All heavy atoms as TSV, in Angstrom:
chain	resi	resn	atom	element	x	y	z
A	1	MET	N	N	80.145	168.000	109.647
A	1	MET	CA	C	79.428	168.862	110.505
A	1	MET	C	C	80.264	169.022	111.875
A	1	MET	O	O	80.759	168.019	112.266
A	1	MET	CB	C	78.043	168.335	110.730
A	1	MET	CG	C	77.158	169.257	111.577
A	1	MET	SD	S	75.473	168.609	111.573
A	1	MET	CE	C	74.616	170.085	111.604
A	2	SER	N	N	80.259	170.162	112.387
A	2	SER	CA	C	80.999	170.260	113.663
A	2	SER	C	C	80.202	169.803	114.854
A	2	SER	O	O	78.988	169.648	114.848
A	2	SER	CB	C	81.413	171.768	113.857
A	2	SER	OG	O	80.250	172.546	114.001
A	3	LYS	N	N	80.929	169.602	115.973
A	3	LYS	CA	C	80.329	169.115	117.138
A	3	LYS	C	C	80.623	170.184	118.258
A	3	LYS	O	O	81.626	170.903	118.190
A	3	LYS	CB	C	80.838	167.764	117.594
A	3	LYS	CG	C	80.565	166.770	116.614
A	3	LYS	CD	C	80.890	165.324	117.110
A	3	LYS	CE	C	80.510	164.317	116.132
A	3	LYS	NZ	N	80.142	163.076	116.775
A	4	LEU	N	N	79.694	170.191	119.254
A	4	LEU	CA	C	79.948	171.129	120.338
A	4	LEU	C	C	80.144	170.324	121.582
A	4	LEU	O	O	79.381	169.418	121.925
A	4	LEU	CB	C	78.625	172.009	120.523
A	4	LEU	CG	C	78.244	172.917	119.349
A	4	LEU	CD1	C	76.931	173.479	119.613
A	4	LEU	CD2	C	79.267	173.907	119.080
A	5	ARG	N	N	81.212	170.665	122.352
A	5	ARG	CA	C	81.467	170.060	123.638
A	5	ARG	C	C	80.991	171.083	124.653
A	5	ARG	O	O	81.490	172.212	124.817
A	5	ARG	CB	C	82.915	169.723	123.892
A	5	ARG	CG	C	83.229	169.167	125.256
A	5	ARG	CD	C	84.668	168.848	125.409
A	5	ARG	NE	N	85.143	167.790	124.519
A	5	ARG	CZ	C	84.905	166.520	124.747
A	5	ARG	NH1	N	84.304	166.081	125.876
A	5	ARG	NH2	N	85.318	165.581	123.929
A	6	VAL	N	N	79.964	170.679	125.455
A	6	VAL	CA	C	79.385	171.519	126.452
A	6	VAL	C	C	79.708	171.023	127.841
A	6	VAL	O	O	79.504	169.815	128.096
A	6	VAL	CB	C	77.780	171.593	126.244
A	6	VAL	CG1	C	77.245	172.643	127.126
A	6	VAL	CG2	C	77.435	171.827	124.790
A	7	THR	N	N	80.189	171.885	128.673
A	7	THR	CA	C	80.632	171.511	130.030
A	7	THR	C	C	79.768	172.285	131.044
A	7	THR	O	O	79.693	173.579	130.989
A	7	THR	CB	C	82.132	171.796	130.262
A	7	THR	OG1	O	82.839	171.135	129.207
A	7	THR	CG2	C	82.603	171.285	131.579
A	8	LEU	N	N	79.235	171.623	131.971
A	8	LEU	CA	C	78.525	172.280	133.087
A	8	LEU	C	C	79.490	172.760	134.104
A	8	LEU	O	O	80.163	172.036	134.780
A	8	LEU	CB	C	77.480	171.304	133.737
A	8	LEU	CG	C	76.585	171.836	134.795
A	8	LEU	CD1	C	75.712	172.885	134.242
A	8	LEU	CD2	C	75.859	170.670	135.492
A	9	VAL	N	N	79.594	174.130	134.251
A	9	VAL	CA	C	80.474	174.727	135.178
A	9	VAL	C	C	79.902	175.337	136.353
A	9	VAL	O	O	80.593	175.696	137.353
A	9	VAL	CB	C	81.376	175.774	134.435
A	9	VAL	CG1	C	82.273	175.240	133.311
A	9	VAL	CG2	C	80.526	176.882	133.845
A	10	LYS	N	N	78.558	175.451	136.394
A	10	LYS	CA	C	77.841	176.063	137.581
A	10	LYS	C	C	76.526	175.269	137.739
A	10	LYS	O	O	75.880	174.888	136.790
A	10	LYS	CB	C	77.543	177.499	137.274
A	10	LYS	CG	C	76.988	178.193	138.504
A	10	LYS	CD	C	76.924	179.723	138.261
A	10	LYS	CE	C	76.327	180.413	139.465
A	10	LYS	NZ	N	76.027	181.788	139.252
A	11	SER	N	N	76.199	175.010	138.940
A	11	SER	CA	C	75.036	174.207	139.334
A	11	SER	C	C	73.683	174.934	138.886
A	11	SER	O	O	73.580	176.179	138.935
A	11	SER	CB	C	75.031	173.939	140.785
A	11	SER	OG	O	73.777	173.283	141.182
A	12	GLY	N	N	72.676	174.167	138.591
A	12	GLY	CA	C	71.397	174.704	138.281
A	12	GLY	C	C	70.499	174.977	139.471
A	12	GLY	O	O	69.348	175.443	139.415
A	13	ILE	N	N	71.043	174.742	140.656
A	13	ILE	CA	C	70.297	174.978	141.900
A	13	ILE	C	C	69.998	176.453	142.082
A	13	ILE	O	O	70.885	177.263	141.869
A	13	ILE	CB	C	71.053	174.390	143.147
A	13	ILE	CG1	C	71.259	172.937	143.097
A	13	ILE	CG2	C	70.310	174.882	144.469
A	13	ILE	CD1	C	72.100	172.388	144.235
A	14	GLY	N	N	68.721	176.765	142.310
A	14	GLY	CA	C	68.353	178.119	142.536
A	14	GLY	C	C	67.849	178.898	141.316
A	14	GLY	O	O	67.484	180.006	141.295
A	15	TYR	N	N	67.918	178.154	140.137
A	15	TYR	CA	C	67.475	178.728	138.884
A	15	TYR	C	C	66.082	178.104	138.533
A	15	TYR	O	O	65.596	177.211	139.148
A	15	TYR	CB	C	68.429	178.440	137.805
A	15	TYR	CG	C	69.744	179.201	137.943
A	15	TYR	CD1	C	70.885	178.655	138.517
A	15	TYR	CD2	C	69.842	180.567	137.550
A	15	TYR	CE1	C	71.963	179.316	138.737
A	15	TYR	CE2	C	71.028	181.264	137.735
A	15	TYR	CZ	C	72.051	180.658	138.331
A	15	TYR	OH	O	73.187	181.354	138.504
A	16	GLU	N	N	65.416	178.730	137.519
A	16	GLU	CA	C	64.044	178.322	137.138
A	16	GLU	C	C	64.043	176.828	136.756
A	16	GLU	O	O	65.058	176.244	136.295
A	16	GLU	CB	C	63.625	179.152	135.947
A	16	GLU	CG	C	63.426	180.578	136.167
A	16	GLU	CD	C	62.951	181.385	134.970
A	16	GLU	OE1	O	62.724	180.742	133.912
A	16	GLU	OE2	O	62.895	182.571	135.024
A	17	LYS	N	N	62.890	176.237	136.992
A	17	LYS	CA	C	62.721	174.846	136.658
A	17	LYS	C	C	62.950	174.554	135.167
A	17	LYS	O	O	63.443	173.506	134.861
A	17	LYS	CB	C	61.294	174.393	137.069
A	17	LYS	CG	C	61.046	172.900	136.959
A	17	LYS	CD	C	59.657	172.513	137.425
A	17	LYS	CE	C	59.747	172.286	138.914
A	17	LYS	NZ	N	58.477	171.669	139.420
A	18	SER	N	N	62.528	175.509	134.310
A	18	SER	CA	C	62.744	175.324	132.905
A	18	SER	C	C	64.299	175.212	132.643
A	18	SER	O	O	64.725	174.496	131.650
A	18	SER	CB	C	62.133	176.393	132.054
A	18	SER	OG	O	62.713	177.711	132.370
A	19	GLN	N	N	65.097	175.971	133.316
A	19	GLN	CA	C	66.550	175.928	133.043
A	19	GLN	C	C	67.082	174.556	133.557
A	19	GLN	O	O	68.030	173.977	132.902
A	19	GLN	CB	C	67.266	177.089	133.717
A	19	GLN	CG	C	66.897	178.356	133.090
A	19	GLN	CD	C	67.540	179.545	133.747
A	19	GLN	OE1	O	68.349	179.392	134.641
A	19	GLN	NE2	N	67.245	180.771	133.276
A	20	LYS	N	N	66.584	174.031	134.666
A	20	LYS	CA	C	66.962	172.798	135.108
A	20	LYS	C	C	66.615	171.708	134.170
A	20	LYS	O	O	67.408	170.788	133.919
A	20	LYS	CB	C	66.389	172.468	136.522
A	20	LYS	CG	C	66.958	173.378	137.631
A	20	LYS	CD	C	66.262	173.069	138.946
A	20	LYS	CE	C	66.623	174.012	140.022
A	20	LYS	NZ	N	65.988	173.646	141.365
A	21	ARG	N	N	65.462	171.780	133.572
A	21	ARG	CA	C	64.966	170.818	132.615
A	21	ARG	C	C	65.859	170.884	131.406
A	21	ARG	O	O	66.137	169.891	130.740
A	21	ARG	CB	C	63.542	171.062	132.224
A	21	ARG	CG	C	62.551	170.667	133.307
A	21	ARG	CD	C	61.177	170.838	132.761
A	21	ARG	NE	N	60.183	170.764	133.916
A	21	ARG	CZ	C	59.115	171.383	133.967
A	21	ARG	NH1	N	58.772	172.284	133.000
A	21	ARG	NH2	N	58.261	171.349	134.966
A	22	THR	N	N	66.315	172.075	130.968
A	22	THR	CA	C	67.141	172.202	129.833
A	22	THR	C	C	68.520	171.523	130.040
A	22	THR	O	O	69.029	170.835	129.149
A	22	THR	CB	C	67.357	173.669	129.478
A	22	THR	OG1	O	66.106	174.251	129.233
A	22	THR	CG2	C	68.219	173.855	128.199
A	23	LEU	N	N	69.058	171.690	131.273
A	23	LEU	CA	C	70.286	171.018	131.589
A	23	LEU	C	C	70.134	169.527	131.512
A	23	LEU	O	O	70.995	168.789	131.021
A	23	LEU	CB	C	70.749	171.430	133.024
A	23	LEU	CG	C	71.219	172.906	133.172
A	23	LEU	CD1	C	71.520	173.187	134.663
A	23	LEU	CD2	C	72.453	173.156	132.334
A	24	SER	N	N	69.077	169.050	132.047
A	24	SER	CA	C	68.734	167.593	131.944
A	24	SER	C	C	68.623	167.093	130.489
A	24	SER	O	O	69.077	166.084	130.162
A	24	SER	CB	C	67.473	167.294	132.775
A	24	SER	OG	O	67.235	165.946	132.658
A	25	ALA	N	N	67.932	167.933	129.709
A	25	ALA	CA	C	67.722	167.585	128.290
A	25	ALA	C	C	69.103	167.572	127.515
A	25	ALA	O	O	69.243	166.777	126.601
A	25	ALA	CB	C	66.772	168.513	127.602
A	26	LEU	N	N	70.016	168.400	127.941
A	26	LEU	CA	C	71.327	168.402	127.311
A	26	LEU	C	C	72.155	167.186	127.760
A	26	LEU	O	O	73.181	166.891	127.192
A	26	LEU	CB	C	72.151	169.753	127.685
A	26	LEU	CG	C	71.648	170.953	126.956
A	26	LEU	CD1	C	72.326	172.177	127.499
A	26	LEU	CD2	C	72.025	170.789	125.446
A	27	GLY	N	N	71.742	166.468	128.779
A	27	GLY	CA	C	72.446	165.277	129.252
A	27	GLY	C	C	73.295	165.401	130.437
A	27	GLY	O	O	74.067	164.496	130.735
A	28	PHE	N	N	73.101	166.509	131.276
A	28	PHE	CA	C	73.950	166.675	132.402
A	28	PHE	C	C	73.436	166.010	133.597
A	28	PHE	O	O	72.255	165.978	133.890
A	28	PHE	CB	C	74.168	168.163	132.718
A	28	PHE	CG	C	74.915	168.920	131.730
A	28	PHE	CD1	C	74.309	169.919	130.870
A	28	PHE	CD2	C	76.244	168.630	131.450
A	28	PHE	CE1	C	75.044	170.606	129.928
A	28	PHE	CE2	C	77.049	169.311	130.503
A	28	PHE	CZ	C	76.376	170.299	129.733
A	29	HIS	N	N	74.334	165.453	134.382
A	29	HIS	CA	C	73.999	164.813	135.698
A	29	HIS	C	C	74.766	165.319	136.854
A	29	HIS	O	O	74.325	165.302	137.981
A	29	HIS	CB	C	74.225	163.252	135.622
A	29	HIS	CG	C	73.366	162.563	134.557
A	29	HIS	ND1	N	72.020	162.406	134.622
A	29	HIS	CD2	C	73.711	162.097	133.363
A	29	HIS	CE1	C	71.555	161.791	133.646
A	29	HIS	NE2	N	72.578	161.557	132.822
A	30	ARG	N	N	76.007	165.903	136.552
A	30	ARG	CA	C	76.818	166.360	137.633
A	30	ARG	C	C	77.591	167.528	137.163
A	30	ARG	O	O	77.830	167.714	135.967
A	30	ARG	CB	C	77.645	165.276	138.163
A	30	ARG	CG	C	78.678	164.645	137.177
A	30	ARG	CD	C	79.460	163.503	137.698
A	30	ARG	NE	N	78.525	162.392	137.980
A	30	ARG	CZ	C	78.190	161.472	137.058
A	30	ARG	NH1	N	78.579	161.599	135.865
A	30	ARG	NH2	N	77.334	160.533	137.400
A	31	LEU	N	N	78.203	168.219	138.099
A	31	LEU	CA	C	79.065	169.439	137.824
A	31	LEU	C	C	80.340	169.010	137.062
A	31	LEU	O	O	80.894	167.893	137.383
A	31	LEU	CB	C	79.432	170.120	139.131
A	31	LEU	CG	C	79.698	171.574	139.118
A	31	LEU	CD1	C	78.638	172.376	138.444
A	31	LEU	CD2	C	79.957	172.085	140.496
A	32	ASN	N	N	80.847	169.784	136.269
A	32	ASN	CA	C	82.056	169.608	135.475
A	32	ASN	C	C	81.912	168.395	134.519
A	32	ASN	O	O	82.946	168.018	133.897
A	32	ASN	CB	C	83.322	169.357	136.355
A	32	ASN	CG	C	83.577	170.619	137.080
A	32	ASN	OD1	O	83.532	171.736	136.603
A	32	ASN	ND2	N	83.907	170.494	138.367
A	33	GLN	N	N	80.751	167.961	134.196
A	33	GLN	CA	C	80.528	166.900	133.273
A	33	GLN	C	C	80.517	167.539	131.795
A	33	GLN	O	O	79.931	168.630	131.672
A	33	GLN	CB	C	79.202	166.203	133.517
A	33	GLN	CG	C	78.867	165.107	132.492
A	33	GLN	CD	C	77.559	164.490	132.803
A	33	GLN	OE1	O	76.791	164.875	133.715
A	33	GLN	NE2	N	77.180	163.518	131.975
A	34	SER	N	N	81.080	166.897	130.868
A	34	SER	CA	C	81.044	167.360	129.462
A	34	SER	C	C	80.154	166.412	128.641
A	34	SER	O	O	80.292	165.183	128.818
A	34	SER	CB	C	82.410	167.371	128.931
A	34	SER	OG	O	83.175	168.387	129.558
A	35	VAL	N	N	79.435	166.975	127.749
A	35	VAL	CA	C	78.641	166.183	126.739
A	35	VAL	C	C	78.966	166.760	125.383
A	35	VAL	O	O	79.299	167.951	125.250
A	35	VAL	CB	C	77.115	166.314	127.035
A	35	VAL	CG1	C	76.784	165.502	128.359
A	35	VAL	CG2	C	76.695	167.684	127.079
A	36	VAL	N	N	78.872	165.899	124.372
A	36	VAL	CA	C	79.151	166.282	122.983
A	36	VAL	C	C	77.854	166.169	122.179
A	36	VAL	O	O	77.203	165.092	122.304
A	36	VAL	CB	C	80.245	165.476	122.365
A	36	VAL	CG1	C	80.492	165.831	120.930
A	36	VAL	CG2	C	81.521	165.583	123.138
A	37	HIS	N	N	77.513	167.199	121.457
A	37	HIS	CA	C	76.275	167.241	120.650
A	37	HIS	C	C	76.634	167.664	119.200
A	37	HIS	O	O	77.535	168.444	119.091
A	37	HIS	CB	C	75.259	168.176	121.213
A	37	HIS	CG	C	74.603	167.721	122.558
A	37	HIS	ND1	N	73.671	166.688	122.555
A	37	HIS	CD2	C	74.768	168.099	123.749
A	37	HIS	CE1	C	73.286	166.472	123.732
A	37	HIS	NE2	N	73.965	167.316	124.573
A	38	GLU	N	N	75.906	167.225	118.287
A	38	GLU	CA	C	75.973	167.771	116.927
A	38	GLU	C	C	75.552	169.183	116.966
A	38	GLU	O	O	74.597	169.560	117.705
A	38	GLU	CB	C	75.121	166.915	115.951
A	38	GLU	CG	C	75.629	165.561	115.694
A	38	GLU	CD	C	76.890	165.561	114.803
A	38	GLU	OE1	O	77.073	166.494	113.987
A	38	GLU	OE2	O	77.632	164.637	114.939
A	39	ASP	N	N	76.228	170.018	116.139
A	39	ASP	CA	C	75.790	171.420	116.139
A	39	ASP	C	C	74.450	171.532	115.333
A	39	ASP	O	O	74.422	171.183	114.197
A	39	ASP	CB	C	76.936	172.229	115.465
A	39	ASP	CG	C	76.675	173.712	115.589
A	39	ASP	OD1	O	75.798	174.164	116.241
A	39	ASP	OD2	O	77.522	174.475	114.895
A	40	SER	N	N	73.441	172.060	116.052
A	40	SER	CA	C	72.165	172.286	115.351
A	40	SER	C	C	71.502	173.463	116.043
A	40	SER	O	O	71.877	173.921	117.098
A	40	SER	CB	C	71.272	171.035	115.452
A	40	SER	OG	O	70.838	170.868	116.826
A	41	ARG	N	N	70.466	174.012	115.345
A	41	ARG	CA	C	69.811	175.139	115.905
A	41	ARG	C	C	69.114	174.868	117.269
A	41	ARG	O	O	69.086	175.737	118.098
A	41	ARG	CB	C	68.767	175.626	114.916
A	41	ARG	CG	C	69.444	176.155	113.610
A	41	ARG	CD	C	68.394	176.741	112.623
A	41	ARG	NE	N	67.998	178.016	113.216
A	41	ARG	CZ	C	67.135	178.888	112.642
A	41	ARG	NH1	N	66.692	178.615	111.527
A	41	ARG	NH2	N	66.808	180.001	113.216
A	42	SER	N	N	68.591	173.684	117.396
A	42	SER	CA	C	67.842	173.385	118.583
A	42	SER	C	C	68.879	173.314	119.804
A	42	SER	O	O	68.535	173.746	120.857
A	42	SER	CB	C	67.050	172.086	118.467
A	42	SER	OG	O	67.910	171.005	118.178
A	43	ILE	N	N	69.994	172.624	119.569
A	43	ILE	CA	C	71.003	172.521	120.629
A	43	ILE	C	C	71.577	173.937	121.013
A	43	ILE	O	O	71.763	174.240	122.171
A	43	ILE	CB	C	72.149	171.593	120.147
A	43	ILE	CG1	C	71.581	170.181	120.024
A	43	ILE	CG2	C	73.267	171.595	121.131
A	43	ILE	CD1	C	71.146	169.554	121.338
A	44	ARG	N	N	71.821	174.749	119.974
A	44	ARG	CA	C	72.286	176.146	120.224
A	44	ARG	C	C	71.262	176.863	121.001
A	44	ARG	O	O	71.589	177.683	121.970
A	44	ARG	CB	C	72.654	176.845	118.997
A	44	ARG	CG	C	73.888	176.305	118.337
A	44	ARG	CD	C	74.485	177.232	117.391
A	44	ARG	NE	N	75.729	176.697	116.841
A	44	ARG	CZ	C	76.852	177.354	116.877
A	44	ARG	NH1	N	76.881	178.607	117.379
A	44	ARG	NH2	N	77.979	176.847	116.370
A	45	GLY	N	N	69.993	176.672	120.777
A	45	GLY	CA	C	68.904	177.409	121.521
A	45	GLY	C	C	68.924	176.960	123.032
A	45	GLY	O	O	68.810	177.721	123.883
A	46	MET	N	N	69.113	175.579	123.165
A	46	MET	CA	C	69.236	175.148	124.592
A	46	MET	C	C	70.398	175.693	125.320
A	46	MET	O	O	70.370	176.066	126.463
A	46	MET	CB	C	69.207	173.596	124.544
A	46	MET	CG	C	67.923	173.032	124.024
A	46	MET	SD	S	68.128	171.186	123.675
A	46	MET	CE	C	68.176	170.542	125.274
A	47	ILE	N	N	71.525	175.732	124.569
A	47	ILE	CA	C	72.777	176.289	125.226
A	47	ILE	C	C	72.651	177.702	125.548
A	47	ILE	O	O	72.992	178.202	126.634
A	47	ILE	CB	C	73.973	176.081	124.292
A	47	ILE	CG1	C	74.257	174.587	124.177
A	47	ILE	CG2	C	75.134	176.845	124.702
A	47	ILE	CD1	C	75.320	174.236	123.114
A	48	ASN	N	N	71.936	178.489	124.649
A	48	ASN	CA	C	71.709	179.859	124.881
A	48	ASN	C	C	70.854	180.161	126.075
A	48	ASN	O	O	71.130	181.097	126.941
A	48	ASN	CB	C	70.971	180.506	123.641
A	48	ASN	CG	C	70.951	182.055	123.788
A	48	ASN	OD1	O	71.902	182.689	124.081
A	48	ASN	ND2	N	69.802	182.544	123.470
A	49	LYS	N	N	69.914	179.279	126.386
A	49	LYS	CA	C	69.041	179.440	127.540
A	49	LYS	C	C	69.766	179.269	128.857
A	49	LYS	O	O	69.464	179.885	129.876
A	49	LYS	CB	C	67.960	178.391	127.548
A	49	LYS	CG	C	66.933	178.525	128.593
A	49	LYS	CD	C	65.711	177.670	128.366
A	49	LYS	CE	C	64.679	177.936	129.523
A	49	LYS	NZ	N	63.429	178.207	128.974
A	50	VAL	N	N	70.903	178.362	128.903
A	50	VAL	CA	C	71.633	178.178	130.144
A	50	VAL	C	C	73.097	178.568	129.947
A	50	VAL	O	O	74.016	178.050	130.527
A	50	VAL	CB	C	71.532	176.688	130.482
A	50	VAL	CG1	C	70.164	176.299	130.931
A	50	VAL	CG2	C	71.999	175.769	129.462
A	51	ARG	N	N	73.324	179.594	129.140
A	51	ARG	CA	C	74.667	180.041	128.796
A	51	ARG	C	C	75.500	180.454	130.034
A	51	ARG	O	O	76.724	180.475	129.983
A	51	ARG	CB	C	74.726	181.138	127.694
A	51	ARG	CG	C	74.016	182.466	128.132
A	51	ARG	CD	C	73.991	183.385	126.920
A	51	ARG	NE	N	73.239	184.611	127.269
A	51	ARG	CZ	C	71.938	184.796	127.231
A	51	ARG	NH1	N	71.153	183.782	126.804
A	51	ARG	NH2	N	71.422	185.938	127.552
A	52	HIS	N	N	74.773	180.925	131.098
A	52	HIS	CA	C	75.460	181.345	132.274
A	52	HIS	C	C	75.964	180.195	133.164
A	52	HIS	O	O	76.620	180.406	134.153
A	52	HIS	CB	C	74.595	182.292	133.068
A	52	HIS	CG	C	73.240	181.707	133.312
A	52	HIS	ND1	N	72.252	181.552	132.371
A	52	HIS	CD2	C	72.697	181.229	134.449
A	52	HIS	CE1	C	71.206	181.049	132.909
A	52	HIS	NE2	N	71.422	180.798	134.157
A	53	LEU	N	N	75.516	178.991	132.804
A	53	LEU	CA	C	75.895	177.764	133.606
A	53	LEU	C	C	76.881	176.884	132.865
A	53	LEU	O	O	77.353	175.961	133.511
A	53	LEU	CB	C	74.611	176.971	133.944
A	53	LEU	CG	C	73.502	177.779	134.671
A	53	LEU	CD1	C	72.276	176.854	134.811
A	53	LEU	CD2	C	74.010	178.234	135.986
A	54	VAL	N	N	77.128	177.111	131.575
A	54	VAL	CA	C	77.878	176.147	130.874
A	54	VAL	C	C	79.043	176.805	130.096
A	54	VAL	O	O	79.041	178.050	129.946
A	54	VAL	CB	C	76.989	175.396	129.732
A	54	VAL	CG1	C	75.927	174.587	130.436
A	54	VAL	CG2	C	76.404	176.364	128.719
A	55	LYS	N	N	80.026	176.016	129.647
A	55	LYS	CA	C	81.115	176.480	128.753
A	55	LYS	C	C	81.022	175.628	127.501
A	55	LYS	O	O	80.765	174.433	127.595
A	55	LYS	CB	C	82.461	176.274	129.499
A	55	LYS	CG	C	83.627	176.563	128.647
A	55	LYS	CD	C	84.915	176.380	129.454
A	55	LYS	CE	C	85.230	174.895	129.389
A	55	LYS	NZ	N	86.605	174.538	129.916
A	56	VAL	N	N	81.211	176.269	126.335
A	56	VAL	CA	C	81.089	175.602	125.084
A	56	VAL	C	C	82.388	175.639	124.292
A	56	VAL	O	O	82.971	176.759	124.220
A	56	VAL	CB	C	79.869	176.251	124.223
A	56	VAL	CG1	C	79.720	175.585	122.863
A	56	VAL	CG2	C	78.621	176.289	125.039
A	57	GLU	N	N	82.787	174.532	123.701
A	57	GLU	CA	C	83.876	174.422	122.815
A	57	GLU	C	C	83.479	173.825	121.545
A	57	GLU	O	O	82.675	172.893	121.558
A	57	GLU	CB	C	85.022	173.597	123.470
A	57	GLU	CG	C	85.530	174.077	124.829
A	57	GLU	CD	C	86.342	173.123	125.552
A	57	GLU	OE1	O	86.882	172.148	124.903
A	57	GLU	OE2	O	86.582	173.269	126.802
A	58	VAL	N	N	84.049	174.260	120.481
A	58	VAL	CA	C	83.684	173.761	119.136
A	58	VAL	C	C	84.770	172.665	118.750
A	58	VAL	O	O	85.936	172.931	118.766
A	58	VAL	CB	C	83.606	174.882	118.058
A	58	VAL	CG1	C	83.323	174.253	116.723
A	58	VAL	CG2	C	82.550	175.842	118.438
A	59	GLU	N	N	84.320	171.549	118.350
A	59	GLU	CA	C	85.193	170.483	117.848
A	59	GLU	C	C	84.841	170.350	116.339
A	59	GLU	O	O	83.664	170.175	115.987
A	59	GLU	CB	C	84.948	169.132	118.561
A	59	GLU	CG	C	85.173	169.214	120.048
A	59	GLU	CD	C	84.899	167.859	120.697
A	59	GLU	OE1	O	84.362	166.990	120.104
A	59	GLU	OE2	O	85.251	167.752	121.881
A	60	SER	N	N	85.869	170.258	115.495
A	60	SER	CA	C	85.577	170.068	114.091
A	60	SER	C	C	85.218	168.620	113.859
A	60	SER	O	O	85.810	167.698	114.430
A	60	SER	CB	C	86.803	170.465	113.243
A	60	SER	OG	O	87.921	169.569	113.553
A	61	GLY	N	N	84.216	168.402	112.958
A	61	GLY	CA	C	83.819	167.043	112.754
A	61	GLY	C	C	84.466	166.403	111.529
A	61	GLY	O	O	84.064	165.349	111.103
A	62	GLN	N	N	85.529	167.058	110.997
A	62	GLN	CA	C	86.160	166.504	109.814
A	62	GLN	C	C	87.188	165.438	110.219
A	62	GLN	O	O	87.985	165.699	111.197
A	62	GLN	CB	C	86.878	167.649	109.005
A	62	GLN	CG	C	85.920	168.631	108.530
A	62	GLN	CD	C	86.672	169.744	107.832
A	62	GLN	OE1	O	87.873	169.890	107.988
A	62	GLN	NE2	N	85.910	170.512	107.076
A	63	THR	N	N	87.180	164.324	109.556
A	63	THR	CA	C	88.214	163.301	109.824
A	63	THR	C	C	88.887	162.991	108.590
A	63	THR	O	O	88.315	162.891	107.562
A	63	THR	CB	C	87.513	161.964	110.404
A	63	THR	OG1	O	86.500	161.618	109.453
A	63	THR	CG2	C	86.863	162.230	111.793
A	64	GLY	N	N	90.247	162.728	108.697
A	64	GLY	CA	C	91.185	162.342	107.721
A	64	GLY	C	C	90.715	162.411	106.350
A	64	GLY	O	O	90.938	162.141	105.292
């Protein structure tokens, strides 16, 4: 299964409280922080909600 590397590139200040909670649920604490999550529908929905604040990269989960 592939993994998603999500990086916070813009602050959540000034956005709705639900978007701030979504950033927190994704595991962000500071700007330019990256977190890695398994690719799932729930994670993709969270990313979609804050897509204007994050950058997403796909990492393949296949090893040797």
